[in-house]
C-alpha positions in Angstrom: 0.0 0.0 0.0 3.0 2.3 0.3 4.2 4.6 3.0 1.6 6.8 4.6 1.9 10.3 6.1 -0.3 10.6 9.2 -0.9 14.0 10.8 -2.3 13.7 14.4 -5.0 15.7 16.0 -4.8 16.4 19.8 -7.8 14.2 20.6 -6.0 11.1 19.2 -3.1 11.5 21.5 -5.5 11.9 24.5 -7.5 8.9 23.3 -4.3 6.7 23.2 -0.9 8.1 24.1 0.7 5.1 22.4 -0.9 5.9 19.0 2.3 7.2 17.5 4.0 3.8 17.7 0.8 2.0 16.5 0.3 4.3 13.4 4.0 4.1 12.5 3.7 0.4 12.3 7.4 -0.2 12.7 9.0 1.9 10.0 6.3 1.6 7.5 4.6 5.0 8.0 5.5 8.6 8.9 3.9 10.5 11.8 3.6 14.3 11.9 2.3 16.7 14.6 1.0 20.2 13.9 2.6 22.8 16.2 -0.9 23.7 17.4 -1.2 20.2 18.9 1.9 20.9 21.0 0.4 24.2 22.3 -2.9 22.4 23.1 -1.1 19.7 25.1 0.7 22.5 27.0 -2.7 23.9 28.0 -4.3 20.6 28.8 -1.4 19.4 31.1 -2.9 21.6 33.9 -6.3 20.0 33.6 -6.7 17.7 36.7 -9.0 15.4 34.8 -6.6 14.4 32.0 -3.3 15.9 33.0 -1.9 12.4 33.7 -2.8 11.3 30.2 -1.3 14.4 28.6 2.0 13.6 30.4 2.0 10.1 28.8 1.4 11.6 25.4 4.3 14.1 25.9 6.6 11.3 27.0 5.7 9.4 23.8 6.6 12.4 21.7 9.9 12.9 23.5 10.9 9.3 23.1 10.2 9.3 19.4 13.1 10.7 17.5 11.5 10.2 14.1 8.3 12.2 14.6 8.0 15.4 12.6 6.7 18.7 14.0 5.0 20.8 11.3 6.4 24.3 10.9 5.9 26.5 14.0 6.7 29.6 12.0 3.6 29.0 9.8 1.5 28.2 12.8 2.4 31.5 14.5 1.1 33.4 11.5 -2.4 31.9 11.8 -3.3 34.4 14.6 -6.6 33.9 16.4 -8.0 31.0 14.4 -9.6 28.2 16.4 -7.3 25.2 17.2 -9.2 23.1 14.7 -8.8 25.6 11.9 -5.1 26.0 12.7 -4.5 22.2 12.6 -6.3 22.0 9.3 -4.3 24.8 7.7 -1.0 23.5 9.1 -1.8 20.1 7.6 -2.8 21.6 4.2 0.4 23.7 4.1 2.7 20.9 5.2 5.4 19.9 2.6 4.4 16.3 2.7 2.9 14.0 0.1 -0.7 12.9 0.6 -1.2 13.8 4.3 -3.8 11.9 6.2 -5.4 13.8 9.1 -6.1 11.4 12.0 -8.9 12.9 14.1 -12.0 11.8 16.0 -13.4 15.3 15.9 -16.5 15.1 13.5 -16.5 18.8 12.8 -12.8 18.7 11.8 -13.6 15.7 9.6 -16.2 17.7 7.8 -13.8 20.6 7.3 -11.1 18.3 6.0 -13.6 16.9 3.5 -14.5 20.4 2.2 -10.8 21.0 1.5 -10.3 17.5 -0.1 -8.0 16.5 2.7 -8.0 12.8 3.5 -8.9 12.0 7.0 -9.3 8.9 9.2 -10.7 8.1 12.6 -8.4 6.5 15.1 -10.3 3.4 16.1 -7.7 1.6 18.2 -8.8 3.2 21.5 -6.6 2.3 24.5 -8.0 4.2 27.5 -5.7 5.0 30.4 -5.5 2.3 33.1 -4.1 3.0 36.5 -1.7 0.7 38.4 -4.6 -0.6 40.5 -6.3 -1.6 37.3 -3.3 -3.1 35.4 -2.1 -5.1 38.4 -5.1 -7.4 38.9 -3.6 -9.5 41.7 -2.9 -12.2 39.1 0.3 -12.9 37.2 0.8 -14.9 33.9 2.0 -18.5 33.9 5.4 -17.4 32.6 5.9 -14.6 35.2 7.4 -14.8 38.6 4.6 -14.2 41.1 4.5 -11.2 43.4 4.2 -12.0 47.1 0.5 -12.5 47.9 -0.6 -12.8 44.3 -2.5 -15.4 42.4 -1.7 -17.4 39.3 -3.9 -19.7 37.2 -2.6 -23.2 37.1 -4.5 -25.9 35.2 -7.7 -23.8 35.5 -7.4 -23.3 39.3 -6.1 -20.3 41.1 -2.9 -20.8 43.2 -2.0 -18.3 45.9 1.6 -17.4 46.3 2.0 -16.2 49.9 4.9 -15.0 51.9 5.3 -18.3 53.7 3.5 -20.9 51.6 1.8 -21.5 48.3 -1.7 -23.1 48.2 -4.3 -24.1 45.7 -7.6 -22.3 46.3 -9.9 -25.2 45.7 -12.3 -24.4 48.5 -15.1 -21.8 48.9 -15.3 -19.4 51.9 -18.5 -18.7 53.8 -18.2 -15.6 56.0 -21.0 -14.4 58.2 -23.5 -16.3 56.2 -22.2 -14.8 52.9 -21.2 -17.2 50.1 -19.1 -15.7 47.2 -21.0 -15.3 43.9 -18.0 -16.1 41.8 -14.4 -17.2 42.1 -13.0 -13.6 42.3 -15.2 -12.8 45.3 -13.9 -16.0 46.9 -10.3 -14.9 46.3 -11.0 -11.4 47.7 -12.2 -13.1 50.9 -9.1 -15.2 50.9 -7.0 -12.0 51.1 -9.3 -10.3 53.7 -9.1 -13.3 56.0 -5.5 -14.2 55.6 -3.7 -13.8 59.0 -0.4 -13.0 57.3 -1.8 -10.0 55.3 -2.4 -6.8 57.3 -3.3 -4.5 54.4 -5.6 -5.4 51.5 -6.8 -3.2 48.6 -9.7 -4.2 46.3 -10.3 -2.4 43.0 -13.6 -2.9 41.2 -16.4 -1.1 39.4 -19.6 -0.5 41.3 -21.8 -3.5 42.0 -19.3 -6.3 42.5 -19.7 -6.5 46.2 -16.5 -5.2 47.6 -18.0 -3.2 50.5 -20.4 -6.1 51.4 -17.5 -8.6 51.4 -15.4 -6.3 53.5 -18.1 -5.8 56.1 -18.8 -9.5 56.3 -15.1 -10.2 56.8 -14.9 -7.4 59.4 -17.8 -8.8 61.4 -16.3 -12.3 61.3 -12.9 -11.1 62.4 -14.2 -8.8 65.2 -17.1 -10.9 66.5 -16.5 -14.6 65.6 -12.9 -15.5 64.9 -11.2 -17.1 67.9 -7.9 -15.9 69.2 -8.2 -12.7 67.3 -7.0 -9.2 68.5 -9.8 -7.3 66.8 -12.1 -5.5 69.3 -13.8 -3.0 67.0 -14.6 -2.1 63.4 -13.9 1.3 62.0 -15.2 2.5 58.6 -13.4 5.5 57.3 -14.6 7.5 54.3 -13.4 10.6 52.6 -15.9 13.4 52.9 -14.7 15.8 50.3 -18.1 16.0 48.7 -19.6 17.0 52.1 -17.1 19.8 52.6 -17.9 22.6 55.0 -21.6 21.9 54.9 -21.1 18.9 57.1 -20.5 21.2 60.1 -23.9 22.8 59.9 -25.8 19.5 60.0 -27.3 18.7 63.5 -26.3 15.8 65.6 -23.3 13.6 66.2 -20.6 12.8 63.7 -22.4 9.6 62.7 -25.7 11.4 62.3 -24.0 14.1 60.2 -22.5 11.5 57.9 -25.7 9.4 57.7 -26.9 10.7 54.3 -23.5 9.7 52.8 -23.0 6.3 54.4 -26.5 5.0 54.6 -25.4 2.2 52.3 -23.1 1.0 55.1 -26.0 0.7 57.5 -28.2 -1.0 54.9 -25.5 -3.6 54.1 -24.7 -4.2 57.8 -28.4 -4.7 58.6 -28.6 -7.1 55.7 -25.7 -9.1 57.2 -27.4 -8.9 60.6 -30.5 -10.4 59.1 -28.5 -13.3 57.7 -26.7 -13.8 61.0 -27.3 -11.8 64.2 -24.6 -9.2 64.9 -26.2 -7.8 68.1 -23.0 -6.4 69.6 -22.5 -3.8 66.9 -25.9 -2.2 67.4 -27.2 -0.1 70.3 -30.7 -1.4 70.0 -31.5 -4.2 67.5 -35.2 -3.8 68.1 -35.1 -0.3 66.7 -35.7 0.4 63.1 -32.8 2.9 63.2 -30.2 0.2 64.1 -27.9 2.8 65.6 -24.3 1.5 65.8 -22.7 0.8 69.1 -19.6 2.9 68.9 -17.7 0.6 71.2 -17.9 -2.0 68.5 -18.6 -0.2 65.1 -17.8 3.4 64.3 -18.0 5.4 61.0 -15.5 8.3 60.9 -14.4 10.9 58.4 -10.7 11.1 57.6 -10.2 14.2 59.7 -11.2 12.4 62.9 -8.5 9.8 62.4 -5.6 12.2 62.6 -4.0 12.0 66.0 -5.6 8.7 66.8 -3.7 5.5 67.5 -5.7 2.6 66.1 -5.0 -0.8 67.7 -6.7 -4.2 67.8 -9.3 -3.3 65.2 -10.5 -3.9 61.6 -10.4 -0.7 59.5 -12.3 -0.4 56.2 -11.3 2.5 54.1 -14.0 3.1 51.5 -13.6 5.2 48.3 -9.9 5.5 48.7 -9.6 6.8 45.1 -11.0 10.1 46.5 -8.2 10.5 48.9 -4.9 12.1 48.2 -1.5 10.4 48.6 -0.8 12.5 51.7 -4.2 11.7 53.2 -3.6 8.0 52.7 -0.1 8.2 54.2 -1.5 10.2 57.2 -4.3 7.6 57.7 -2.2 4.4 57.3 0.4 5.7 59.7 -2.3 5.8 62.4 -2.4 2.0 62.3 -0.8 0.3 65.3 -0.6 -3.3 66.5 -3.3 -5.8 65.7 -4.9 -3.9 62.8 -6.4 -5.4 59.7 -7.0 -2.7 57.0 -9.1 -3.2 54.0 -9.0 -0.5 51.3 -11.7 -0.2 48.7 -12.2 1.9 45.6 -12.4 2.4 41.9 -9.8 4.6 40.2 -12.2 5.1 37.3 -14.6 7.0 39.5 -12.6 9.8 41.0 -15.0 12.5 42.3 -12.4 14.7 43.9 -11.6 17.3 41.2 -8.0 17.7 42.5 -7.2 14.0 41.8 -7.2 11.8 38.8 -7.0 8.1 37.8 -3.3 8.0 38.4 -2.7 10.5 41.2 -5.0 9.2 43.9 -4.6 7.4 47.2 -5.7 3.9 46.0 -3.3 3.9 43.0 -0.4 5.1 45.1 -0.9 2.3 47.6 -0.8 -0.3 44.8 2.2 1.4 43.1 4.3 1.6 46.3 3.3 -1.5 48.3 3.0 -4.2 45.6 5.2 -7.2 46.4 5.3 -6.3 50.1 4.9 -9.4 52.2 2.1 -8.0 54.4 0.1 -6.4 51.5 -2.1 -7.8 48.8 -4.2 -6.3 46.0 -6.7 -7.6 43.5 -9.2 -6.4 40.9 -12.7 -7.8 41.7 -14.6 -8.8 38.7 -17.0 -11.6 37.4 -20.1 -12.2 35.5 -22.6 -11.4 38.2 -22.7 -8.1 40.0 -25.3 -6.1 41.9 -28.2 -7.0 39.6 -29.3 -7.4 35.9 -29.2 -3.6 35.2 -25.7 -3.2 36.6 -24.6 -6.3 34.6 -26.0 -4.7 31.5 -24.2 -1.4 32.1 -20.9 -3.1 32.8 -21.0 -5.5 30.0 -21.9 -2.9 27.4 -19.4 -0.4 28.6 -22.0 2.4 29.0 
């Protein structure tokens, strides 16, 4: 087919920072960048939503010594034209044969057609994945396992622990909860492992990570023999509550109630499956108020200065915590603590964080292969219900 000359729009680099290598296809094709694309990347690098993706695109450009930047002198003469029009004119003016503009911008595609400029969509989308997504807790058969990771062997998961390896051919049942799929069973394996003090679980909504963590916490604190755990803490970032929380009436628990009602609902569900009377003040009441000597929900700010010992700590929505907040929180953990961190780096609500720069991703990045830490991505065919299944399977 002959050598092609691709000219990239900004949105293609954002869609997939690795697109330069893919489009070049070895040495078969040439790749060019309009100068306007560079200036757009410079503006976008400050955007907290996609700054981490922009940095990857910039690294791809810097590593590629064959990429061609179209004339900056010509671009500077274009004045106040829109970025799309500038890219179009730079491409048309470029001294290259038969340029092909690669863009997913429909309006720019129309403009290119008006000027008889060949264009193509970039279809090989490769969305950014954080460390907590890429490292699933499993390694391939030909890879050396991380400590506390799993590997499929003959269709069965094998756990590679710090002291021993074991085939997970059994199914856990915790506080009346049976796992719906093998991944939930493996998540319970990590949560209940005496040798692992810190566990992180990444998953989309609906796969049961909070429910499994609460079931494990009740088992560890109320049932397991010879355990040091006397209390359960659930810690949650309250960025979305902000200063308004201070004006709500009542105790800390009552102020947080609108934001953690799901915790009470899940705990009541567990209580109905198997009585957990000790964590409630009055189990005959419809309110099911927690007994704070046994179960307490706290915002991050209240943990600072505390020394947590002999307890199970569940940190929910860790992706909405900064690296410094996570460090401050985890350094509160003393002797006899089991900490279960939950979150989804694809659902970062804190506008100052992103998929890469958030507490959950930093934990995976820094602690992976530590003998007292384990991580896994929770997945499976069945989730919260048929509507959730439909959304997740179709990628809505």
